VEXDREN-2710 file (C-alpha; in Angstrom, 1 decimal):
% VEXDREN-2710
k/r/px/py/pz
1/MET/-13.3/-17.0/25.3
2/LYS/-14.2/-16.3/21.6
3/ARG/-13.0/-12.8/20.3
4/HIS/-15.8/-10.8/18.4
5/VAL/-15.1/-9.8/14.9
6/GLY/-17.2/-7.3/12.9
7/ILE/-18.0/-7.9/9.1
8/VAL/-19.1/-4.8/7.0
9/GLY/-20.9/-5.7/3.7
10/PHE/-22.2/-9.2/5.1
11/ARG/-24.9/-9.3/2.5
12/GLY/-22.6/-9.5/-0.5
13/TYR/-21.0/-12.6/-1.9
14/SER/-17.7/-12.0/-0.1
15/GLY/-19.3/-11.3/3.0
16/ALA/-21.5/-13.9/3.1
17/GLU/-18.6/-16.2/2.5
18/LEU/-16.9/-14.9/5.7
19/VAL/-20.1/-15.4/7.6
20/ARG/-20.0/-19.0/6.2
21/ILE/-16.4/-19.6/7.2
22/LEU/-16.5/-17.6/10.6
23/GLU/-19.5/-19.5/11.8
24/ARG/-17.5/-22.6/12.2
25/HIS/-14.4/-20.9/13.7
26/PRO/-13.7/-22.1/17.0
27/HIS/-12.1/-19.1/18.4
28/VAL/-14.1/-16.1/17.2
29/THR/-17.8/-14.9/16.9
30/PRO/-19.0/-12.7/14.0
31/VAL/-20.9/-9.7/14.7
32/LEU/-22.7/-8.3/11.7
33/MET/-22.2/-4.3/11.0
34/GLU/-24.9/-2.3/9.2
35/HIS/-23.4/0.3/7.4
36/ARG/-26.4/1.8/5.8
37/VAL/-30.0/1.0/5.5
38/ASP/-30.8/-0.1/2.2
39/PRO/-34.7/-1.1/1.8
40/ASP/-33.7/-3.0/-1.4
41/ALA/-31.1/-5.2/0.3
42/PRO/-32.0/-9.0/-0.3
43/PRO/-33.2/-10.8/2.6
44/PHE/-30.7/-12.1/5.3
45/GLY/-31.3/-15.9/5.5
46/TRP/-28.6/-17.3/8.0
47/ARG/-28.7/-18.1/11.7
48/PRO/-28.9/-15.0/13.9
49/HIS/-26.0/-13.3/14.6
50/PRO/-25.3/-10.2/16.7
51/ARG/-26.1/-6.9/14.6
52/VAL/-24.7/-3.5/15.6
53/ALA/-24.4/-0.3/13.6
54/CYS/-21.1/0.3/12.0
55/THR/-19.7/3.0/14.2
56/PRO/-16.4/3.4/16.3
57/GLU/-18.8/3.2/19.3
58/ALA/-19.9/-0.2/18.4
59/VAL/-16.4/-1.2/18.2
60/ALA/-15.7/-0.3/21.7
61/ALA/-19.0/-1.5/23.1
62/GLU/-18.6/-5.2/21.2
63/GLY/-14.9/-5.3/22.0
64/LEU/-14.1/-6.1/18.5
65/ALA/-10.7/-7.5/17.6
66/VAL/-10.8/-7.4/14.0
67/VAL/-13.4/-5.6/11.4
68/PHE/-13.5/-6.9/8.0
69/LEU/-14.6/-4.6/5.3
70/ALA/-16.1/-6.3/2.3
71/THR/-17.1/-3.2/0.8
72/PRO/-16.5/-0.9/-2.5
73/ALA/-13.2/0.7/-2.2
74/GLU/-14.8/4.2/-1.7
75/VAL/-16.6/2.7/1.2
76/SER/-13.6/1.1/2.7
77/MET/-11.4/4.4/2.6
78/GLU/-14.4/5.9/4.5
79/ILE/-14.7/3.4/7.1
80/ALA/-11.3/2.0/7.7
81/PRO/-9.6/5.1/9.4
82/ALA/-12.6/5.2/12.1
83/MET/-12.5/1.6/13.1
84/LEU/-8.6/1.7/13.2
85/ALA/-8.9/4.9/15.4
86/ALA/-11.4/2.8/17.7
87/GLY/-8.9/0.1/18.2
88/ALA/-9.7/-2.6/15.8
89/LYS/-7.6/-4.1/13.4
90/VAL/-8.7/-3.8/9.9
91/ILE/-8.9/-6.3/6.8
92/ASP/-10.2/-4.7/3.9
93/LEU/-11.2/-6.9/0.9
94/SER/-11.6/-4.0/-1.5
95/GLY/-8.6/-2.6/-3.8
96/ALA/-8.6/0.3/-1.4
97/PHE/-5.2/-0.2/0.2
98/ARG/-3.4/-2.8/-2.1
99/LEU/-1.7/-0.3/-3.9
100/ARG/1.2/1.8/-2.9
101/THR/0.7/5.4/-4.4
102/THR/-2.5/7.5/-4.8
103/GLU/-1.0/8.2/-8.7
104/VAL/-1.2/4.4/-9.4
105/TYR/-4.5/4.0/-7.7
106/GLU/-6.1/7.0/-9.3
107/ARG/-4.7/5.7/-12.8
108/TRP/-6.4/2.5/-12.6
109/TYR/-9.4/2.7/-10.4
110/LYS/-10.4/6.1/-11.9
111/GLU/-11.4/7.5/-8.8
112/PRO/-9.5/9.9/-6.0
113/HIS/-8.2/8.2/-3.2
114/THR/-9.4/9.6/-0.1
115/ALA/-7.2/7.9/2.6
116/PRO/-3.7/8.3/1.3
117/ALA/-2.0/8.2/4.6
118/LEU/-2.9/4.5/5.1
119/LEU/-1.4/3.1/1.9
120/ALA/2.3/3.0/3.3
121/GLU/0.9/1.3/6.6
122/ALA/-1.3/-1.3/4.9
123/ALA/0.3/-4.8/4.9
124/TYR/-0.5/-6.9/1.6
125/GLY/-2.2/-9.7/2.7
126/LEU/-0.7/-12.6/0.5
127/PRO/0.5/-14.8/3.6
128/GLU/2.7/-17.0/1.4
129/PHE/5.0/-13.8/0.9
130/CYS/4.0/-11.3/3.5
131/ARG/3.2/-13.2/6.5
132/SER/5.7/-11.5/9.0
133/GLN/3.9/-8.2/8.0
134/ILE/0.7/-9.3/8.2
135/ALA/1.0/-10.6/11.5
136/ALA/2.5/-7.1/12.7
137/ALA/-0.2/-5.0/10.9
138/ARG/-3.2/-2.8/12.0
139/LEU/-4.6/-2.8/8.5
140/VAL/-4.4/-5.5/6.2
141/ALA/-5.0/-5.3/2.3
142/ASN/-6.5/-8.5/1.2
143/PRO/-5.5/-9.4/-2.4
144/GLY/-7.5/-9.3/-5.2
145/CYS/-8.8/-12.8/-6.4
146/TYR/-7.0/-12.5/-10.0
147/PRO/-3.7/-11.3/-8.5
148/THR/-4.1/-14.3/-5.9
149/ALA/-3.9/-16.7/-8.6
150/ALA/-1.6/-14.8/-10.7
151/ASN/1.2/-14.0/-8.2
152/LEU/1.3/-17.6/-6.6
153/ALA/2.0/-18.8/-10.0
154/ILE/4.4/-16.1/-11.3
155/ARG/6.0/-14.5/-8.5
156/PRO/8.4/-17.7/-7.7
157/LEU/9.5/-18.1/-11.2
158/ILE/10.5/-14.5/-11.8
159/ALA/12.4/-14.3/-8.5
160/ALA/14.3/-17.3/-9.6
161/GLY/15.0/-16.1/-13.2
162/MET/13.2/-18.9/-14.8
163/VAL/10.9/-16.6/-17.2
164/ASP/12.4/-15.3/-20.4
165/ARG/11.3/-11.7/-19.8
166/THR/12.1/-10.2/-23.1
167/ALA/9.6/-12.5/-24.9
168/GLY/6.6/-11.2/-22.5
169/LEU/4.3/-13.0/-20.5
170/VAL/0.6/-13.6/-20.9
171/CYS/-1.9/-14.2/-18.3
172/ASP/-5.4/-15.4/-19.7
173/ALA/-7.8/-15.3/-16.6
174/LYS/-11.4/-16.5/-16.3
175/SER/-13.8/-16.0/-13.5
176/GLY/-17.3/-16.9/-12.2
177/VAL/-19.8/-14.5/-12.2
178/SER/-19.8/-14.0/-8.3
179/GLY/-16.5/-11.9/-8.9
180/ALA/-18.6/-9.1/-10.0
181/GLY/-20.3/-8.9/-6.7
182/ARG/-24.0/-9.1/-6.1
183/LYS/-25.4/-5.9/-7.2
184/PRO/-27.3/-6.8/-10.3
185/THR/-26.1/-5.4/-13.6
186/LEU/-27.1/-6.2/-17.3
187/LYS/-23.7/-7.7/-18.0
188/THR/-23.8/-10.0/-15.2
189/SER/-27.6/-11.1/-15.7
190/PHE/-28.6/-14.6/-16.4
191/SER/-29.5/-14.0/-19.9
192/GLU/-26.4/-12.2/-20.7
193/VAL/-24.0/-14.8/-19.1
194/VAL/-25.6/-18.3/-19.6
195/GLU/-24.1/-19.9/-22.8
196/ASN/-22.0/-17.1/-23.1
197/PHE/-18.1/-16.4/-22.8
198/SER/-16.6/-12.9/-22.8
199/ALA/-13.4/-11.0/-22.1
200/TYR/-13.5/-7.7/-20.5
201/SER/-11.5/-4.9/-19.2
202/ILE/-8.7/-5.5/-21.9
203/PHE/-5.4/-3.7/-21.2
204/ASP/-6.9/-1.7/-18.3
205/HIS/-8.5/-4.1/-15.4
206/ARG/-7.8/-2.6/-12.4
207/HIS/-6.0/-5.9/-11.0
208/THR/-3.1/-5.4/-13.4
209/PRO/-1.1/-3.2/-11.3
210/GLU/-1.5/-5.4/-8.4
211/ILE/0.0/-8.3/-10.2
212/LEU/2.8/-5.9/-11.5
213/GLN/3.5/-4.5/-8.1
214/ASN/3.9/-8.1/-6.4
215/SER/5.3/-10.2/-9.1
216/GLY/8.3/-8.1/-10.2
217/LEU/7.1/-7.7/-13.7
218/ASP/7.1/-4.4/-15.7
219/GLU/3.8/-3.2/-17.4
220/GLY/5.3/-3.9/-20.7
221/GLU/6.3/-7.4/-19.7
222/LEU/2.7/-8.5/-19.0
223/THR/-0.4/-9.1/-21.1
224/PHE/-3.7/-9.8/-18.5
225/THR/-6.9/-10.1/-19.9
226/ALA/-9.8/-11.1/-17.7
227/HIS/-13.0/-13.3/-19.1
228/LEU/-16.2/-14.0/-17.8
229/LEU/-17.4/-17.8/-17.4
230/PRO/-21.0/-18.6/-17.3
231/LEU/-20.8/-20.3/-13.7
232/ASP/-20.8/-18.8/-10.0
233/ARG/-17.6/-19.3/-8.7
234/GLY/-13.9/-20.0/-9.3
235/ILE/-11.0/-18.4/-11.4
236/LEU/-8.6/-20.6/-13.7
237/GLU/-5.7/-18.8/-15.1
238/THR/-3.5/-20.0/-18.1
239/ILE/-0.2/-18.2/-18.1
240/TYR/2.1/-18.4/-21.0
241/PHE/5.6/-17.6/-21.1
242/ARG/9.1/-18.6/-22.6
243/THR/11.8/-20.0/-20.6
244/ARG/15.2/-21.4/-20.6
245/ALA/14.4/-24.4/-18.4
246/THR/14.4/-27.8/-20.4
247/ARG/11.8/-29.9/-17.8
248/ALA/8.9/-29.0/-16.2
249/GLU/10.4/-30.8/-13.3
250/ASP/12.7/-27.8/-13.3
251/LEU/9.8/-25.3/-12.8
252/LEU/8.1/-27.4/-10.3
253/ALA/11.3/-27.6/-8.2
254/VAL/11.3/-23.7/-8.0
255/TYR/7.5/-24.0/-6.6
256/ALA/8.3/-26.9/-4.4
257/GLY/11.1/-24.9/-2.5
258/GLN/8.9/-21.8/-2.3
259/TYR/5.6/-23.5/-1.2
260/ARG/7.2/-26.5/0.9
261/ASP/5.6/-25.5/4.0
262/GLU/2.5/-23.8/2.7
263/PRO/-0.7/-25.4/3.6
264/PHE/-2.9/-23.9/0.9
265/VAL/-0.7/-24.3/-2.2
266/ARG/-1.0/-27.7/-3.9
267/LEU/1.4/-28.7/-6.9
268/TYR/0.5/-31.1/-9.5
269/PRO/2.8/-33.7/-11.0
270/PRO/4.6/-32.7/-14.2
271/GLY/2.2/-32.2/-17.4
272/GLN/-1.0/-32.2/-15.1
273/ALA/-3.1/-29.1/-14.6
274/PRO/-5.9/-28.4/-12.1
275/ASP/-9.6/-27.3/-12.8
276/LEU/-12.1/-25.5/-11.2
277/ARG/-13.7/-28.5/-9.4
278/ALA/-10.6/-29.1/-7.6
279/VAL/-10.7/-25.9/-5.8
280/GLN/-13.9/-24.7/-5.3
281/ARG/-15.1/-24.0/-1.8
282/THR/-11.8/-24.4/-0.6
283/ASN/-8.9/-22.0/0.3
284/TYR/-6.5/-23.9/-1.9
285/CYS/-4.4/-22.4/-5.0
286/ASP/-3.7/-25.5/-7.3
287/ILE/-0.9/-25.0/-9.7
288/GLY/0.2/-27.1/-12.7
289/VAL/3.1/-27.1/-15.2
290/LYS/3.7/-28.2/-18.9
291/LEU/6.6/-27.3/-20.6
292/ASP/8.0/-28.1/-24.2
293/GLY/11.8/-28.3/-23.9
294/GLU/12.5/-28.0/-27.3
295/THR/11.2/-24.4/-27.9
296/GLY/10.9/-23.2/-24.3
297/ARG/7.2/-22.7/-24.4
298/ALA/5.9/-23.1/-20.9
299/VAL/2.4/-23.0/-19.6
300/VAL/1.2/-22.9/-16.0
301/VAL/-2.2/-23.1/-14.8
302/SER/-3.2/-21.6/-11.4
303/ALA/-6.8/-22.3/-9.9
304/ILE/-8.4/-20.9/-6.9
305/ASP/-12.2/-20.3/-5.7
306/ASN/-12.5/-16.4/-6.2
307/LEU/-14.7/-16.2/-2.9
308/VAL/-12.5/-18.3/-0.8
309/LYS/-8.6/-18.1/-1.3
310/GLY/-9.7/-15.0/-3.7
311/ALA/-11.5/-13.1/-0.9
312/ALA/-13.2/-14.5/2.2
313/GLY/-11.0/-17.5/3.1
314/GLN/-7.8/-15.4/2.7
315/ALA/-9.1/-12.9/4.7
316/VAL/-9.6/-15.4/7.6
317/GLN/-6.2/-16.8/7.1
318/ASN/-5.0/-12.9/7.4
319/MET/-7.2/-12.7/10.7
320/ASN/-5.7/-16.0/12.1
321/LEU/-2.1/-14.5/11.6
322/VAL/-3.1/-10.9/12.9
323/LEU/-4.7/-12.6/16.2
324/GLY/-2.0/-15.0/16.5
325/LEU/-4.1/-18.1/15.9
326/GLU/-3.3/-21.3/13.8
327/GLU/-3.2/-20.1/10.4
328/THR/-5.1/-22.8/9.0
329/GLU/-8.3/-22.5/11.6
330/ALA/-11.7/-22.9/10.2
331/LEU/-10.1/-23.3/6.5
332/LEU/-9.3/-26.8/6.3
END
């Protein structure tokens, strides 16, 4: 018998991607949960799915095993406690529960945290590093898109001591426009984006502390800059650092040891780098390395689809773990 799972925020890009993936999942049925009446909401064009109000009573009536929150952080903080109290497990795609303290959250998000008791409980939803915590959790904080690509590339090298941290590390990150969400703004309008390329949130991007928290870096060791690409989806991060390694193979050996049994991380041969086309509409993170052994300059390129491995696909990966299903179900 299929289990029912709820999706709040199904009209947004990440929520729509969740519906698309869950439609082909053999063990669950998506239930669309209406959080609020929005007369300006775009039409909903998928096949019909059950729709219910976003209430604790609906969780009980539908027997929802999991509720996905594809909502802004302030909405997730409002809804998550009630969904948990009603007996559902929650996978939150916002930044509401990714950080460990209210102080860090409020510094970077510039707003109060209204559900601080849940910060310590939330499991960070990066399966490649947090699989056991995710499987046992009631609340999973799905990682941000930029931090997913960054931490899968950076964390193994930091842990293995392969980065000269005194020289700093630069993460030059580029994303498609869907990462900004579906709500229209001037900055993401067609005329502003097409034939254009821009940096934004320099030194104060809210994903920075998430990269620091999960990579092992200190703030002064990382320069992270996000850029907006004139395309709809995909993230490519070019990461520059110094290393005492002399061959790209040495760095790739660290990745191979870390990701040998990981179904969604693909490593490229020495000197080769992924592009966005290789990962779009997949749950893969592709990683390539090039190294100048004489100078110790190293470049790692990490690529994901921001709506799949960076959002909905990773959320389904986490759901599979929470429900004890095959982790790759509906994702390969």
